[in-house]
N, C-alpha and C positions, 0 to 999 in steps of 0.2 A: 942458600944450599940447602938443600929439601934433607930430611932424615931418612935415608936408606928404608925399605918397607923389609920389617923381618919375616925370616923364614916362619914363624907362626902365628905370623898376623896373616901371610898367602893362606897357610892351612886354615883359618877362620874363612875366610872367603872361600876357597876350593867349595865346601859342599852347598855354600848359598849359588854360587854364579853353578856348578853342575845341576840342581837341580831344577833351574829355569831353563837351560841348555838341554836337559833330558829329558822333556817332553817330547820328543823328535823320535825319542826311544817308546817312553812310558805311555804317551797320549795315543790314541786313536787316529787323529784326523789327518797327521801326512803320511799314515800307512794308507789310510782310505785316497786321501789326494794322491798317492803313487802308484795305486793300484789301476786308480782312475785311467791312470795314463801307461798302462801295460803291466805293469810289474806284476809277477806272477804271485808272490808270496809275501810275507814279510822283509824276509832277507834280500831280495831282489832289491826294493826301495831303497833299504838300508844301505846295501852297498853302494848302490847308484848316486843316493842323496849324499852319503858323508865322502865319498871320493870324488866327486864333484868338481868340487874345486882344480882336482888336479887335473882337470879336463878328462877326453877320452883313455883314462891311464890304463895299460896292461893289468891283467891281473897279477904279473911280477911285483910291479909296481906297488900298485894296492896293498899287497901284502907285507912289501917290507916298512911302508908307509904306516901302516895300523900296526904291524909288527906282531897282534895279542892271537891270530887266529893259527888255529890249528892249520897242520898242512892241508890243501886241498880246499880249506873251506872257501876263499876266494875265487877260485876258480869254479865253484860250479854257480858263480854267478857272474863273474867280469873275463870275458869283455861282453858275453851277452848281451848285458842289459844295454848296451851302447848300439843294438842294432832295433833297439825300442825307442828309448828316451836319450835327448841330451843331456849331458850335462847341467845348459842351461833351465831348461824344463825339469828337470831335478828337484836342483835348488829352488825352482820358484816355487816348484809345490810342497818342497818341504817347510817353504818359510810360512805360504799358505795356512799350512794345517799347522802347525805350532804356534802361530797367532790367535789362530782359532782355538785351539788348544788353554794358550792362556785366557783370553779374555772370557771362556767358559768356566773357568775354576776362579778364577779374580771378580767373576761379577762385576756391580757397581766400581770397585778400585781401580778397573783398568785403565781408566782412562784420570787416573788421581793424579795430582802433584809427584806424589813419592815416587811414582813409575816415572815420569819424565825426570827429575831428578836422578833418580840411579839410571835409565839410559844415559842422561849426558856423562855422571860419574865413570858410568864402567866404560863408555865409549872412549874416554879419553885415554884409559888405562889401555882399552882393547887393541889401541894405535899403538901404543908409544913402544911398545916392547921388540928387543930384534929379532928380524928373522931369518939369522942364523942358526942354521942346525933344523931348524923346525916348519918341514915342506908343508906341512896338510895347516899350519898358523897362516905360513907365508902366500900358500893359494887360497885365504880367505880374505887375506888383508889386501889381495887385490881386487877385492869385490866390492861394489858401492853398497853404502850405508843404507837403508831401508830411512825412510823420513820419520815416520811414526811411530812415537816413544814407545811403544810395547814391541812393534817390531825390531827397533834399534835396542832394546833392550835384550830383545832376545838374541840377536845378530852377535851384540859385545858377549853375550853370556858364550856364545860359541865360539867367539874366537880366543876368548881367555880361558876354556876348554880344553880346544886345541892345543892353544901355546904352553898350557901346563902338560896335557898327554904329549907333547911333541920331546918337553922337555924329561917325560917319568920314562920313556922309551930311551932317551940316551943312557938316564943311570939305569936302567936295567942291563943292558949290554955292556956299560962299564962294569957292572957287577957281574957280570958273565952269567944271568938270567936269562934262559929263553922264552920262547911264546907262550908254551906252553905251563912251562914251570912258573913264570909268573903267578897265573891264575893257582896253581897249586899251592904255591909259596901264600899267597892270598886267603885261602881257605883254611890253611892250615895255621896260621896266625890269627883267623878269626875262630878256633877250636870247631873248624868245620872239616868233615871228610871232603876230598877233592870229586867225589860222584854228587855230594850234596851240593856242589857249588855250580848256579845256575849257566855259569858262562861254558862249564867245560863239564857239565855231569851227565852230557849226551854221548860224550867221547866213549871210544869202548874200553870197557873194565883193564885189559891187558897193557894196552896204552895208557892206561891213567898210573898203572902200576908201574909202569915203564920208567916214567916222569919220577915217580916218587921214587924207584931204585936209583934213580942218578944223584938225585941231591943226598940221598943216605950214603952214596958211596963218597958224595962231597964234605960229608959231614953235618948236614944242614939237616936232616930227619932222622929220628931215633930209631931204635927197633922197633917200637908201637905205633911209628907212623907220627908222631909228636915233631913236632919241631923242637931242634936243640938250641941251647944257647947261640952257639955261632948261627945257627939259621935266623934268630931271632934280630940277632945283629945287623946281619945282612939285608934282612927285612926294614930294619930302621934307618938302617944307612941308604938305602933307597930313597925313602919315605924325604928325609931329610934333604936327600938333593934335589930331592924331585921340589920341596918346597922352597929352598935356596935359589933354583932355578927359575921359579914362578915369581918369585916376589918382586924382580926387577921392575915388573909390568905396572905395579902400583905406584912405583917410585914420582912419577908423573903429578900423583895428587898429595895434596896437604895430610898432614897425620889425621886432621880433622876430618877432611872429605873423606878419607879414609872407614874412618868411623860411622861417618855419614852414610856412606856408600853401605856397608852394613847393617847398620839400623834400619837402612830401608830397605834390604836387601831379607832382612829376618824374618817379616811377614808375609812378604811375597812366596818364599820358599817355603813356610807353614802351609799357608793356603794351596799351594799346588803339589807336596808332597805326596806319594802315594800315600791312601788311608786316610788322608785329612778330609774334614767334612768337607 
């Protein structure tokens, strides 16, 4: 019987997995592929390609599954994008762009045995987790896996990232933290003003102030706009719950295989992290 993966190991893996998946957002190639198919801007492509595993979903469904967009943001793009691009075309364009970004960032190491081994281990983990209560992960699980190792690694990282994300949303709901509140909580936990945090910095000041006021009324934020001890405890509980729910995805791997996966992913993530040479 294998030893269950610990939440702390899931937390070690998360930034490595996320860095690989997030070339979808940090690289230019996926955006260019999607614009070539008629997306007007970055966010058209983002919503079309990330929501595509759900099929031609409505704005209400995508808003619920993604959870952390301010009211009205999803509806500015969905369902309009489905008049321009099919979910299948959006998925293919995103994969092409992400693999191209990874190949350029990794250079000659893109075809290394380490990539193939990481892809095999990550794939085993990515297809082993339960789909229950995880709609975006379930939609991705229904898609075929690419055969080419680098594409396979990106796809596996995407499944693991969205598996964790679905679990994180559940943890937020259980903690009573709303979609904009979660970003404010994260910003304040990093000693950052909400208006300086990229995901919500574009929102009107009064809207952000109302969210902070709501958290203050619940004792999570103090008069100076800083997290209280209670606020930090809530944030820590959410992160711990997320780690606990993400860990079982890796139980299919032996402990030595988990460590091997981390060893293989660390230099890959270092090469593709923003600011890497």
